C-alpha positions in Angstrom: -75.9 142.3 -13.2 -72.2 142.4 -13.9 -71.1 142.1 -17.5 -74.3 143.2 -19.1 -74.6 146.2 -21.4 -77.7 148.4 -21.1 -79.1 150.1 -24.2 -81.3 153.2 -23.6 -84.4 153.0 -25.8 -84.0 156.4 -27.4 -81.5 158.2 -29.7 -78.0 159.3 -28.7 -77.9 161.3 -25.5 -78.2 164.7 -27.2 -81.2 163.5 -29.2 -82.6 161.8 -26.1 -82.7 165.1 -24.4 -84.5 166.7 -27.4 -86.9 163.8 -27.6 -87.8 164.0 -23.9 -88.3 167.7 -24.0 -91.0 167.2 -26.5 -92.4 163.9 -25.3 -94.3 162.3 -22.5 -91.4 162.3 -20.1 -90.4 165.9 -20.6 -89.8 166.3 -16.8 -86.9 163.8 -16.8 -83.5 165.5 -16.2 -80.3 163.6 -16.8 -78.1 163.4 -13.6 -75.0 165.7 -13.4 -72.7 162.6 -13.1 -72.7 159.8 -15.6 -71.1 157.2 -13.3 -73.4 154.3 -12.3 -72.6 151.7 -9.7 -74.1 148.3 -8.9 -75.2 147.2 -5.5 -76.4 143.6 -6.1 -76.3 142.2 -2.6 -79.9 143.3 -1.8 -81.6 140.9 -4.2 -83.0 138.5 -1.5 -82.5 139.3 2.2 -79.4 141.4 2.8 -80.0 145.0 3.8 -78.8 147.7 6.1 -80.4 150.6 7.9 -79.4 153.9 9.4 -75.8 155.1 9.7 -74.1 152.1 8.2 -75.8 152.7 4.8 -75.3 156.4 5.0 -71.6 155.9 5.7 -71.2 153.5 2.8 -72.9 155.7 0.4 -70.9 158.7 1.5 -67.7 156.7 0.6 -69.1 155.7 -2.8 -70.1 159.3 -3.5 -66.6 160.7 -2.6 -64.7 158.0 -4.5 -66.8 157.8 -7.6 -69.1 160.8 -8.1 -72.1 158.6 -8.6 -75.1 159.6 -10.7 -77.1 156.4 -10.8 -77.3 153.5 -8.2 -78.4 150.3 -9.8 -80.0 147.3 -8.0 -81.2 143.8 -8.7 -84.9 144.4 -8.1 -85.8 140.8 -8.9 -89.5 139.9 -9.2 -89.2 136.6 -7.3 -87.7 138.3 -4.3 -90.9 140.4 -3.8 -93.3 137.4 -4.5 -91.3 134.8 -2.5 -94.1 133.2 -0.5 -94.7 130.5 -3.2 -98.3 131.6 -3.5 -99.3 132.1 -7.1 -101.2 135.2 -8.2 -105.0 134.9 -8.3 -108.1 136.4 -9.9 -109.7 136.5 -6.5 -108.5 137.9 -3.1 -105.7 135.9 -1.4 -104.9 134.9 2.2 -101.2 135.9 2.5 -99.0 134.4 5.1 -97.4 136.5 7.9 -94.8 138.9 6.5 -96.7 139.3 3.2 -99.6 141.4 2.2 -102.0 141.5 -0.7 -101.6 143.8 -3.7 -103.9 145.3 -4.8 -105.9 145.9 -1.6 -109.3 145.0 -3.1 -111.2 144.3 -6.3 -111.7 148.0 -7.0 -108.1 148.2 -8.2 -108.5 145.4 -10.8 -108.5 146.3 -14.5 -111.9 144.6 -14.8 -113.2 147.4 -12.4 -111.3 150.3 -14.0 -108.1 149.8 -12.0 -104.5 149.0 -13.0 -103.9 145.5 -11.8 -104.8 142.2 -13.5 -104.6 139.9 -10.5 -104.0 139.7 -6.7 -100.6 138.7 -5.4 -98.8 138.4 -2.1 -95.9 140.8 -1.6 -93.0 140.5 0.9 -93.3 143.4 3.3 -89.6 143.0 4.3 -88.4 143.2 0.8 -90.5 146.3 0.1 -89.2 148.0 3.3 -85.7 147.2 2.3 -85.9 148.9 -1.1 -87.8 151.9 0.2 -84.9 152.4 2.6 -82.3 152.1 -0.2 -84.2 154.5 -2.5 -84.6 157.0 0.3 -80.8 157.0 0.9 -80.2 157.4 -2.9 -82.4 160.4 -3.0 -80.7 161.9 0.0 -77.4 161.7 -1.9 -78.8 163.2 -5.1 -78.6 159.9 -7.0 -81.1 158.3 -9.3 -82.0 154.7 -8.8 -82.1 151.9 -11.4 -84.0 148.6 -11.2 -82.7 145.5 -13.0 -86.0 143.5 -13.6 -85.3 139.8 -13.8 -86.3 136.4 -12.3 -90.0 135.7 -12.4 -91.5 133.8 -9.5 -91.7 130.1 -10.0 -95.5 130.1 -10.6 -95.0 132.5 -13.6 -92.5 130.4 -15.4 -93.4 127.8 -18.0 -92.8 124.3 -16.4 -91.0 123.2 -19.6 -88.6 126.1 -19.6 -85.0 124.7 -19.5 -83.5 127.3 -17.2 -79.7 127.8 -16.8 -77.8 124.5 -17.2 -76.2 123.1 -14.0 -73.0 122.5 -16.0 -71.2 124.7 -18.4 -69.8 128.1 -18.0 -70.1 131.6 -19.5 -66.3 131.8 -19.4 -64.6 132.0 -22.8 -62.3 129.3 -24.0 -58.6 129.6 -22.9 -57.5 130.8 -26.3 -60.1 133.6 -26.5 -59.1 137.2 -26.2 -60.6 140.5 -27.3 -61.0 144.0 -26.2 -63.7 143.0 -23.7 -61.1 141.1 -21.8 -59.4 144.4 -21.1 -62.7 146.0 -20.2 -63.4 143.2 -17.8 -60.0 143.7 -16.1 -60.8 147.4 -15.6 -64.3 146.5 -14.3 -62.9 144.1 -11.8 -60.4 146.6 -10.6 -63.1 149.2 -10.0 -65.2 146.6 -8.2 -62.3 145.7 -6.0 -61.7 149.4 -5.2 -65.4 149.8 -4.2 -65.1 146.8 -1.9 -61.9 148.0 -0.4 -63.1 151.5 0.6 -66.8 150.9 1.5 -68.0 149.7 4.9 -69.1 146.1 5.1 -72.9 145.8 5.3 -74.6 143.8 8.0 -78.2 142.5 7.8 -80.3 144.0 10.6 -83.0 141.9 12.3 -86.6 142.3 11.0 -85.8 143.0 7.4 -85.5 139.5 6.2 -87.4 137.9 3.3 -90.2 136.7 5.6 -90.2 133.3 4.0 -88.6 129.9 5.0 -88.7 126.2 4.2 -89.9 124.7 1.0 -91.8 127.7 -0.2 -88.8 129.9 0.0 -86.5 127.4 -1.6 -89.0 127.1 -4.5 -89.5 130.8 -4.8 -85.8 131.4 -5.0 -85.1 128.7 -7.6 -82.3 130.6 -9.3 -81.7 128.0 -12.0 -85.0 129.1 -13.5 -84.5 132.8 -13.1 -83.5 133.2 -16.7 -87.0 131.9 -17.8 -89.2 134.6 -19.2 -92.8 134.7 -18.0 -95.1 132.1 -19.5 -97.7 133.4 -21.9 -100.4 133.1 -19.3 -98.4 135.2 -16.8 -97.1 138.0 -19.0 -99.7 140.4 -17.5 -98.4 139.5 -14.1 -95.1 141.0 -15.2 -96.8 144.3 -15.9 -98.5 144.1 -12.5 -95.1 143.8 -10.9 -93.9 147.0 -12.7 -97.1 148.7 -11.6 -96.6 147.6 -8.0 -93.0 149.1 -8.0 -94.4 152.4 -9.0 -97.3 152.3 -6.6 -95.7 150.9 -3.5 -91.9 150.8 -3.7 -91.6 154.3 -5.2 -92.5 157.2 -3.0 -91.9 160.9 -2.5 -88.8 159.8 -0.5 -87.1 157.9 -3.3 -88.0 156.1 -6.6 -86.8 154.0 -9.5 -86.4 156.2 -12.5 -84.5 153.6 -14.6 -85.9 150.2 -15.6 -83.6 147.6 -17.2 -85.7 144.8 -18.7 -84.3 141.4 -18.0 -80.6 140.5 -18.5 -78.4 140.0 -21.6 -81.5 139.3 -23.6 -79.8 138.1 -26.8 -78.4 135.2 -24.8 -80.8 132.4 -23.8 -78.5 131.6 -20.8 -79.9 134.7 -19.2 -83.1 135.3 -21.3 -84.6 131.8 -21.7 -87.5 131.8 -24.2 -87.9 128.0 -24.1 -90.1 126.1 -24.8 -91.5 128.7 -27.2 -88.1 128.6 -28.9 -85.7 125.6 -28.9 -82.7 127.3 -27.2 -80.5 124.2 -27.6 -79.9 124.9 -31.3 -78.7 127.8 -33.4 -81.7 130.1 -33.7 -83.6 130.1 -37.0 -85.1 133.3 -38.4 -88.5 132.1 -37.1 -86.9 131.6 -33.6 -85.4 135.0 -33.7 -88.8 136.6 -34.6 -90.5 134.9 -31.7 -87.6 135.8 -29.4 -87.8 139.5 -30.4 -91.6 139.5 -30.1 -91.4 138.2 -26.5 -88.8 140.9 -25.6 -90.8 143.6 -27.3 -93.8 142.6 -25.2 -91.8 142.9 -21.9 -90.5 146.3 -23.0 -94.0 147.5 -24.0 -95.4 146.4 -20.6 -92.6 148.1 -18.8 -93.1 151.4 -20.6 -96.9 151.2 -20.0 -96.6 150.6 -16.3 -93.4 152.5 -15.2 -94.3 155.7 -13.4 -93.0 158.7 -15.2 -90.6 160.3 -15.5 -88.5 157.2 -16.2 -86.2 155.6 -18.7 -86.5 152.0 -20.0 -83.5 150.1 -21.2 -82.8 146.9 -23.2 -80.2 144.6 -21.8 -77.7 142.9 -24.0 -74.0 141.9 -24.1 -70.9 142.6 -26.2 -71.8 140.2 -29.0 -73.0 142.2 -32.0 -73.2 139.1 -34.2 -74.1 135.5 -33.3 -71.2 134.1 -31.1 -70.2 130.4 -31.0 -71.8 129.7 -27.6 -73.2 126.3 -28.6 -69.8 125.0 -29.4 -66.5 126.5 -28.1 -68.1 128.1 -25.1 -69.7 124.9 -23.8 -72.9 126.6 -22.6 -75.2 124.7 -24.8 -77.6 127.6 -25.2 -78.3 129.7 -28.2 -77.6 133.4 -28.7 -79.1 135.5 -31.4 -76.6 138.4 -31.3 -77.3 142.0 -30.3 -77.9 143.1 -33.8 -80.9 140.8 -34.1 -82.2 141.7 -30.7 -82.3 145.3 -31.7 -85.2 144.5 -33.9 -87.0 145.6 -30.8 -87.5 149.0 -32.4 -89.9 151.6 -30.9 -92.3 150.9 -33.8 -92.4 147.3 -32.6 -93.6 148.3 -29.1 -95.7 151.4 -30.0 -93.6 154.0 -28.2 -94.6 157.4 -29.5 -91.8 159.4 -27.9 -88.9 157.1 -28.4 -87.2 157.1 -31.8 -84.1 154.9 -31.9 -81.6 152.8 -30.0 -78.3 153.7 -28.6 -75.5 152.0 -26.5 
């Protein structure tokens, strides 16, 4: 997601390498190129196959020397049928299939999944194709994990306001403004030199009507999973490793939610009142929720893989409730970084870096 900063949950890169060599993910090797690029247009239904995608990636490679290709792998785009998860087997509509296949894969029977869910076959095929192309180009693939399906959200979660803007007031200026200009220039360059993508038949989202509209309710995408559905989040990460990843291509980077010090993007209501300046108690709850998501991601992500926290440029608490007109609280990156490895029981990760 554009504008976000991603913080690797380990020490500075040199220390990261040392930590990994002696840790559980010793087989991870950093890519030869540090450049990462976003391809965000695949979040719901847009995809390409064959030569179009190869040609586009060839241009990106020659222009940018890419090491990591980053995608919006949104949870709700895989569970878009509108059918909630279930403790018992499901009848999935055409275009969807049940994960896991049967009760032998449930945690209660010694497996890895807490519940059954209906997964979009089209969305799965889309990402398998993208990851295959990445691997063919020698790139690593990164997943931005965001946007729970509607059933997994707390009905009282506020979601992103229909009015208001993330834009700074007209008199606001800082170094990030210069960075944004550079970022926009790079994005324009990518768009000017890469082939336009066209959606082929047969790789759509396999959902239509009211169910699809509900499943893709973007205003609630910022809402973190409700307490009763936190385990479903871990199931989703497990599913990516089991079914989306393959010998032909895989996600080796997992970015947990988006700009998570900012409730506009990481909405922890109603557990926290995000319409006011966060109290110390609010911040503690906020950090605990995020620590749970990180812990679950680390537990379920297939290794070797790196897990990242997502934040923004605000180190302290910005005036978002007033001069920015968003009406949502922000705890500041410094407070979010209370998500230390000790808080999530990570034995091989020792610090945070940006």
